[in-house]
N, C-alpha and C positions, 0 to 999 in steps of 0.2 A: 474666686477659686473654683466655683462650681463648674465653670465653663470647660475646664480641661477634661473632667470626667465625662461630660457630655460629648466632647470631641472624640474621646476614645471610643465611646459607644457608637457614635456615628461612623467613625472609621471602620469599626468592626462590622457594622451593618453593611457599609459600602463594599467592603471586601467580600462579604458573603454574597451580596447581590451580584457583584462582578463574577465571582466564581460560578454561581448558578447560571448566570446569563451565558457565560462562555460554554458551559456544559450543554445548555439548551441549544445554543447556536450550533455547536458541533453536531448534536443529535439532529437538528433541523437540516443541516447541510447533508448529513448522511442520508436522511430520508429523501430529501429532494434529489440527491445524487442517484439514489437507488431507483426512484420513480422515473427520473429523466433518463435513467439508464445511461446511454451514451450521449444523447442530446445532439445539438447541431454540430455539423462538421465531422461526424463519425468518430472513429476510434482515435485517430491521431490528435484531433482537436481536444477530445476528452482527456487523453494522456497529457497533452500540453497543459490543460487547465490544472490537472492533478499535480503535475510536477512543479508548475509555477507556484501553486498554492503551498506545496510542501516546502519549496525553497524559501518562500516568504515567511512561513510560520516557523520553520526550524532553523533558518540561517545556514543550512547546508547547501553548498554549491550543487546544483542539479542540472544534468544534461539529458536531453531527450534526443535520441538518434533513431531515425526511421530509415530502414533499408528496404526499398521495393515499394510497389504500389499496393497499399493495403486498404484501398477503398472497396466497398461492396462486399465486405465480409458479412457472414450471417450475424444477425443481431445477438444471438445467443453467444457466439464466439466473442464479439466485441464486449458484451457485458462481462463475460467471464474474465477477459483480459484486463478490463478496467478495474474490476474487483480485485484481481490479483495484484495489480500495481498499487491500489489503495492499501491493501493489506501489507504488502511488502514495505511500502514507505512508512506505514504506521509502525511497523517493527523497527525500521531503521531509526525512526525518531525516538522510539521508546528505549531501545537497547544498544544501538550501535555506536553512538557518540562519533559519528562519521564526519569528515570534512567535505566529502564529495560522494555523490551518487550518480551513476549513469544508468538511465533507463533506455534499453534498446528494443526496438520492435523490428523484427526481421521476417521478411517474406522468404520462407525456405522452400518455395515451390509447392510441395504438396502439404505443407503445414505452415503455421505462423508461430513465431517464437517471441516471447517477451522475457528479456533478461533485466534484472535489477541488481546492479553491482555496487557495493559500498566499500569504503576504505576504513570501516569502523573497527571496533574491538574484536569482532568475530566471536565465535563460540564453538563448542565441540558438539556437533550435531548428534553424535552417538550418546553422549551423556544426557542431552536434552531428550532424545528419543527414548532413552531408557527409563524415563520417569513420566509415564503417561498421565499421571494424575497431577503433575506439577503445573503451575501457571505457565511455565515456559513452553510446554508442549502446545498449549493453546496459542501462544504468541508466535513462536517460530514455526509451529507445525502447519499453521494456516489450514486447519482441517476442512473447513467448509469450502475454501477455495479449491483445495485439492480434490474434494468430492465433486465439485462443479466441473472441474477440468476433466476428471475421469469420465463423467457422464457424457462428455463430448468426445471421448476417445483419446483425450490428451493426458497430461500429467504435469507434475510439479516436482522439481528437484531443488534442494537447497544444499549448497556446498559452503563450508566455512571452516576456517582454521582460527583458533584463538590468536588474537593479535594481528590477524591478517585479513580482516574484512569478510564479507559474505557475498556469495553469488546465488541469487534465486533465479531459476529458469523455468518458465512455464511454456508448454507448447500445446497446440491444438491442431489436429489434422484437418485439412480442407478436402472438400470433394466427397462429402457423405460418409465419412468414417471408414472403417476397415472394409476391404473388398474393392 
């Protein structure tokens, strides 16, 4: 009879090891991703890796659409947009309960735009924004991403309606900023 209590202890230990390994792996991936920045193949390849991984891990159908030739962007712009996509998808995974996400990268001539659109539960941006101390403002607000985009002269907008999904839109001007 002593075997079963041993089994339970072993199972508990395995569960803890698995949880901790998963956390460490996530952390390692984040660090590697940050160091590698955009890596091989530039922005589009990086976004494809991110969206593929997201689809695989979350089970959400994920589309990447690229409009225009977006090779040869400044590295700072590429990294900012990759981070934006990562942050947006992390939010979708955590909060949206979406069935589908579309990530669009658009060459808008004098700027480049990244849109992340999900069909999830949505939220009320005003009520989230009204609570700066709440955990939600950190999640949906993507404050560090927004700050990074602002430094590049761009910005980040989030539009959402409860029950009707969320649209996150980031843009960065090209050609040396204003002027």
